[in-house]
A tleap script that builds the chain and sets N, CA, C and O, in Angstrom:
source leaprc.protein.ff14SB
mol = sequence {
  NMET ASN ALA ASN GLU MET ARG ALA LYS THR
  ALA GLU ASP LEU LYS THR LEU LEU LEU GLU
  LYS ARG LYS GLU GLN PHE ASN LEU ARG MET
  GLN ARG GLY THR GLY GLN GLN THR ARG ALA
  SER GLN VAL ARG GLU ALA ARG ARG ASP ILE
  ALA ARG ILE LYS THR ILE LEU GLY GLN LYS
  ALA THR GLY GLY ALA CGLN
}
set mol.1.N position { 1.770 3.657 19.931 }
set mol.1.CA position { 0.372 3.818 19.609 }
set mol.1.C position { -0.380 2.555 20.093 }
set mol.1.O position { 0.050 1.434 19.821 }
set mol.2.N position { -1.435 2.737 20.766 }
set mol.2.CA position { -2.166 1.566 21.262 }
set mol.2.C position { -3.264 1.135 20.325 }
set mol.2.O position { -3.518 1.813 19.329 }
set mol.3.N position { -3.922 0.038 20.606 }
set mol.3.CA position { -4.894 -0.566 19.762 }
set mol.3.C position { -6.130 0.365 19.515 }
set mol.3.O position { -6.649 0.447 18.401 }
set mol.4.N position { -6.556 1.029 20.552 }
set mol.4.CA position { -7.734 1.886 20.399 }
set mol.4.C position { -7.442 3.061 19.392 }
set mol.4.O position { -8.307 3.426 18.597 }
set mol.5.N position { -6.248 3.615 19.448 }
set mol.5.CA position { -5.905 4.657 18.548 }
set mol.5.C position { -5.815 4.146 17.115 }
set mol.5.O position { -6.151 4.876 16.182 }
set mol.6.N position { -5.362 2.885 16.920 }
set mol.6.CA position { -5.276 2.259 15.664 }
set mol.6.C position { -6.657 1.963 15.088 }
set mol.6.O position { -6.877 2.123 13.888 }
set mol.7.N position { -7.548 1.551 15.902 }
set mol.7.CA position { -8.918 1.237 15.487 }
set mol.7.C position { -9.650 2.459 14.952 }
set mol.7.O position { -10.587 2.332 14.164 }
set mol.8.N position { -9.227 3.630 15.376 }
set mol.8.CA position { -9.858 4.899 14.970 }
set mol.8.C position { -9.446 5.272 13.576 }
set mol.8.O position { -10.118 6.079 12.935 }
set mol.9.N position { -8.338 4.699 13.072 }
set mol.9.CA position { -7.776 5.039 11.766 }
set mol.9.C position { -8.516 4.263 10.669 }
set mol.9.O position { -9.152 3.244 10.940 }
set mol.10.N position { -8.426 4.745 9.460 }
set mol.10.CA position { -9.030 4.057 8.309 }
set mol.10.C position { -8.118 2.876 7.898 }
set mol.10.O position { -6.988 2.764 8.373 }
set mol.11.N position { -8.612 2.028 7.038 }
set mol.11.CA position { -7.792 0.902 6.563 }
set mol.11.C position { -6.621 1.402 5.763 }
set mol.11.O position { -5.535 0.834 5.874 }
set mol.12.N position { -6.784 2.451 4.948 }
set mol.12.CA position { -5.687 2.963 4.205 }
set mol.12.C position { -4.555 3.555 5.073 }
set mol.12.O position { -3.371 3.401 4.774 }
set mol.13.N position { -4.962 4.225 6.141 }
set mol.13.CA position { -4.003 4.764 7.093 }
set mol.13.C position { -3.257 3.599 7.767 }
set mol.13.O position { -2.049 3.695 7.985 }
set mol.14.N position { -3.932 2.542 8.086 }
set mol.14.CA position { -3.289 1.418 8.724 }
set mol.14.C position { -2.323 0.704 7.746 }
set mol.14.O position { -1.259 0.255 8.173 }
set mol.15.N position { -2.662 0.593 6.484 }
set mol.15.CA position { -1.770 0.013 5.546 }
set mol.15.C position { -0.528 0.817 5.356 }
set mol.15.O position { 0.555 0.264 5.165 }
set mol.16.N position { -0.667 2.123 5.406 }
set mol.16.CA position { 0.516 3.064 5.354 }
set mol.16.C position { 1.384 2.861 6.557 }
set mol.16.O position { 2.602 2.717 6.453 }
set mol.17.N position { 0.742 2.852 7.709 }
set mol.17.CA position { 1.434 2.647 8.968 }
set mol.17.C position { 2.133 1.276 9.012 }
set mol.17.O position { 3.232 1.171 9.555 }
set mol.18.N position { 1.510 0.222 8.448 }
set mol.18.CA position { 2.119 -1.088 8.416 }
set mol.18.C position { 3.360 -1.051 7.569 }
set mol.18.O position { 4.371 -1.645 7.946 }
set mol.19.N position { 3.328 -0.369 6.427 }
set mol.19.CA position { 4.525 -0.297 5.566 }
set mol.19.C position { 5.642 0.474 6.280 }
set mol.19.O position { 6.804 0.090 6.145 }
set mol.20.N position { 5.351 1.528 7.025 }
set mol.20.CA position { 6.359 2.225 7.801 }
set mol.20.C position { 6.965 1.370 8.846 }
set mol.20.O position { 8.182 1.387 9.027 }
set mol.21.N position { 6.140 0.598 9.568 }
set mol.21.CA position { 6.653 -0.283 10.612 }
set mol.21.C position { 7.478 -1.387 10.079 }
set mol.21.O position { 8.423 -1.804 10.748 }
set mol.22.N position { 7.181 -1.911 8.878 }
set mol.22.CA position { 7.982 -2.970 8.286 }
set mol.22.C position { 9.333 -2.399 7.892 }
set mol.22.O position { 10.347 -3.075 8.065 }
set mol.23.N position { 9.385 -1.181 7.369 }
set mol.23.CA position { 10.648 -0.553 7.016 }
set mol.23.C position { 11.480 -0.306 8.295 }
set mol.23.O position { 12.697 -0.493 8.311 }
set mol.24.N position { 10.785 0.115 9.354 }
set mol.24.CA position { 11.514 0.318 10.632 }
set mol.24.C position { 12.072 -0.970 11.124 }
set mol.24.O position { 13.205 -1.010 11.604 }
set mol.25.N position { 11.287 -2.068 11.019 }
set mol.25.CA position { 11.778 -3.351 11.486 }
set mol.25.C position { 13.016 -3.805 10.667 }
set mol.25.O position { 13.984 -4.315 11.231 }
set mol.26.N position { 12.968 -3.612 9.349 }
set mol.26.CA position { 14.091 -3.959 8.581 }
set mol.26.C position { 15.364 -3.152 8.925 }
set mol.26.O position { 16.465 -3.697 9.005 }
set mol.27.N position { 15.172 -1.870 9.120 }
set mol.27.CA position { 16.296 -0.989 9.525 }
set mol.27.C position { 16.832 -1.467 10.867 }
set mol.27.O position { 18.050 -1.526 11.032 }
set mol.28.N position { 16.020 -1.799 11.795 }
set mol.28.CA position { 16.463 -2.253 13.150 }
set mol.28.C position { 17.203 -3.558 13.036 }
set mol.28.O position { 18.170 -3.777 13.765 }
set mol.29.N position { 16.785 -4.426 12.153 }
set mol.29.CA position { 17.524 -5.695 11.963 }
set mol.29.C position { 18.887 -5.486 11.369 }
set mol.29.O position { 19.856 -6.157 11.722 }
set mol.30.N position { 18.944 -4.514 10.433 }
set mol.30.CA position { 20.292 -4.205 9.878 }
set mol.30.C position { 21.188 -3.562 10.911 }
set mol.30.O position { 22.390 -3.825 10.926 }
set mol.31.N position { 20.645 -2.734 11.766 }
set mol.31.CA position { 21.424 -2.111 12.806 }
set mol.31.C position { 21.919 -3.165 13.792 }
set mol.31.O position { 23.055 -3.112 14.262 }
set mol.32.N position { 21.097 -4.068 14.077 }
set mol.32.CA position { 21.478 -5.111 15.039 }
set mol.32.C position { 22.582 -6.023 14.420 }
set mol.32.O position { 23.473 -6.492 15.128 }
set mol.33.N position { 22.503 -6.248 13.152 }
set mol.33.CA position { 23.530 -7.077 12.462 }
set mol.33.C position { 24.847 -6.389 12.415 }
set mol.33.O position { 25.876 -7.064 12.454 }
set mol.34.N position { 24.887 -5.089 12.333 }
set mol.34.CA position { 26.177 -4.354 12.248 }
set mol.34.C position { 26.626 -3.893 13.634 }
set mol.34.O position { 27.704 -3.313 13.765 }
set mol.35.N position { 25.824 -4.137 14.669 }
set mol.35.CA position { 26.235 -3.752 16.014 }
set mol.35.C position { 26.003 -2.319 16.350 }
set mol.35.O position { 26.654 -1.791 17.252 }
set mol.36.N position { 25.079 -1.643 15.650 }
set mol.36.CA position { 24.840 -0.199 15.873 }
set mol.36.C position { 23.604 0.025 16.741 }
set mol.36.O position { 23.354 1.165 17.131 }
set mol.37.N position { 22.825 -0.995 17.062 }
set mol.37.CA position { 21.573 -0.783 17.748 }
set mol.37.C position { 21.788 -0.419 19.175 }
set mol.37.O position { 22.637 -0.999 19.853 }
set mol.38.N position { 20.998 0.579 19.665 }
set mol.38.CA position { 21.159 1.066 21.034 }
set mol.38.C position { 20.177 0.346 22.017 }
set mol.38.O position { 20.549 -0.003 23.137 }
set mol.39.N position { 18.962 0.148 21.572 }
set mol.39.CA position { 17.981 -0.505 22.440 }
set mol.39.C position { 17.491 -1.776 21.757 }
set mol.39.O position { 16.967 -1.767 20.643 }
set mol.40.N position { 17.695 -2.888 22.502 }
set mol.40.CA position { 17.302 -4.230 21.956 }
set mol.40.C position { 15.776 -4.368 21.905 }
set mol.40.O position { 15.253 -5.159 21.119 }
set mol.41.N position { 15.068 -3.612 22.727 }
set mol.41.CA position { 13.582 -3.763 22.776 }
set mol.41.C position { 12.910 -3.134 21.625 }
set mol.41.O position { 11.713 -3.353 21.441 }
set mol.42.N position { 13.610 -2.337 20.803 }
set mol.42.CA position { 12.959 -1.705 19.655 }
set mol.42.C position { 12.475 -2.745 18.610 }
set mol.42.O position { 11.443 -2.566 17.963 }
set mol.43.N position { 13.225 -3.786 18.478 }
set mol.43.CA position { 12.838 -4.796 17.485 }
set mol.43.C position { 11.556 -5.466 17.923 }
set mol.43.O position { 10.672 -5.720 17.105 }
set mol.44.N position { 11.446 -5.754 19.215 }
set mol.44.CA position { 10.258 -6.387 19.765 }
set mol.44.C position { 9.074 -5.494 19.675 }
set mol.44.O position { 7.984 -5.966 19.353 }
set mol.45.N position { 9.231 -4.181 19.951 }
set mol.45.CA position { 8.140 -3.234 19.827 }
set mol.45.C position { 7.643 -3.111 18.428 }
set mol.45.O position { 6.433 -3.061 18.207 }
set mol.46.N position { 8.549 -3.059 17.452 }
set mol.46.CA position { 8.143 -2.974 16.005 }
set mol.46.C position { 7.418 -4.238 15.612 }
set mol.46.O position { 6.416 -4.164 14.901 }
set mol.47.N position { 7.868 -5.365 16.034 }
set mol.47.CA position { 7.230 -6.644 15.701 }
set mol.47.C position { 5.808 -6.680 16.261 }
set mol.47.O position { 4.881 -7.117 15.579 }
set mol.48.N position { 5.644 -6.243 17.447 }
set mol.48.CA position { 4.340 -6.258 18.100 }
set mol.48.C position { 3.386 -5.247 17.482 }
set mol.48.O position { 2.191 -5.512 17.350 }
set mol.49.N position { 3.920 -4.079 17.101 }
set mol.49.CA position { 3.118 -3.098 16.414 }
set mol.49.C position { 2.596 -3.629 15.070 }
set mol.49.O position { 1.443 -3.400 14.707 }
set mol.50.N position { 3.467 -4.342 14.341 }
set mol.50.CA position { 3.046 -4.940 13.070 }
set mol.50.C position { 1.943 -5.999 13.313 }
set mol.50.O position { 0.969 -6.058 12.562 }
set mol.51.N position { 2.088 -6.778 14.293 }
set mol.51.CA position { 1.027 -7.768 14.602 }
set mol.51.C position { -0.295 -7.117 15.018 }
set mol.51.O position { -1.371 -7.606 14.674 }
set mol.52.N position { -0.203 -6.018 15.758 }
set mol.52.CA position { -1.354 -5.305 16.199 }
set mol.52.C position { -2.095 -4.715 14.979 }
set mol.52.O position { -3.318 -4.804 14.866 }
set mol.53.N position { -1.311 -4.115 14.082 }
set mol.53.CA position { -1.906 -3.540 12.892 }
set mol.53.C position { -2.564 -4.565 12.001 }
set mol.53.O position { -3.646 -4.339 11.459 }
set mol.54.N position { -1.880 -5.728 11.854 }
set mol.54.CA position { -2.490 -6.829 11.026 }
set mol.54.C position { -3.769 -7.341 11.654 }
set mol.54.O position { -4.728 -7.655 10.949 }
set mol.55.N position { -3.791 -7.428 12.968 }
set mol.55.CA position { -5.004 -7.952 13.615 }
set mol.55.C position { -6.164 -6.974 13.377 }
set mol.55.O position { -7.266 -7.396 13.027 }
set mol.56.N position { -5.917 -5.660 13.567 }
set mol.56.CA position { -6.981 -4.667 13.398 }
set mol.56.C position { -7.430 -4.635 11.931 }
set mol.56.O position { -8.627 -4.521 11.665 }
set mol.57.N position { -6.496 -4.734 10.972 }
set mol.57.CA position { -6.877 -4.798 9.564 }
set mol.57.C position { -7.772 -6.006 9.302 }
set mol.57.O position { -8.756 -5.895 8.570 }
set mol.58.N position { -7.456 -7.118 9.869 }
set mol.58.CA position { -8.293 -8.304 9.719 }
set mol.58.C position { -9.631 -8.155 10.309 }
set mol.58.O position { -10.612 -8.617 9.727 }
set mol.59.N position { -9.732 -7.512 11.476 }
set mol.59.CA position { -11.030 -7.268 12.130 }
set mol.59.C position { -11.844 -6.325 11.222 }
set mol.59.O position { -13.038 -6.555 11.027 }
set mol.60.N position { -11.244 -5.304 10.679 }
set mol.60.CA position { -12.002 -4.365 9.804 }
set mol.60.C position { -12.457 -5.088 8.550 }
set mol.60.O position { -13.539 -4.787 8.048 }
set mol.61.N position { -11.698 -6.012 8.028 }
set mol.61.CA position { -12.043 -6.698 6.787 }
set mol.61.C position { -13.273 -7.627 7.038 }
set mol.61.O position { -14.119 -7.792 6.158 }
set mol.62.N position { -13.351 -8.224 8.247 }
set mol.62.CA position { -14.464 -9.113 8.517 }
set mol.62.C position { -15.609 -8.425 9.207 }
set mol.62.O position { -16.637 -9.042 9.483 }
set mol.63.N position { -15.441 -7.153 9.488 }
set mol.63.CA position { -16.513 -6.426 10.158 }
set mol.63.C position { -16.556 -6.629 11.645 }
set mol.63.O position { -17.556 -6.284 12.275 }
set mol.64.N position { -15.507 -7.177 12.243 }
set mol.64.CA position { -15.498 -7.489 13.657 }
set mol.64.C position { -15.076 -6.285 14.516 }
set mol.64.O position { -15.294 -6.308 15.727 }
set mol.65.N position { -14.490 -5.252 13.938 }
set mol.65.CA position { -14.106 -4.090 14.720 }
set mol.65.C position { -15.329 -3.216 15.067 }
set mol.65.O position { -16.255 -3.058 14.271 }
set mol.66.N position { -15.292 -2.683 16.233 }
set mol.66.CA position { -16.457 -1.882 16.679 }
set mol.66.C position { -16.208 -0.420 16.513 }
set mol.66.O position { -17.074 0.394 16.835 }
savepdb mol mol.pdb
quit
């Protein structure tokens, strides 16, 4: 999901998505620790999605999002 699609969502939807992404990140870390992970780039994608969501939430809170 790209930033434009995330900006179209409400703050509550973004908070729900953030929680889902954090759970996904935790599960990926556990998989990596046990050697079950198939794609190493999944952790990076999850981390970047979390950062993207937090940025958009901050912009919405300050009124900077258009």
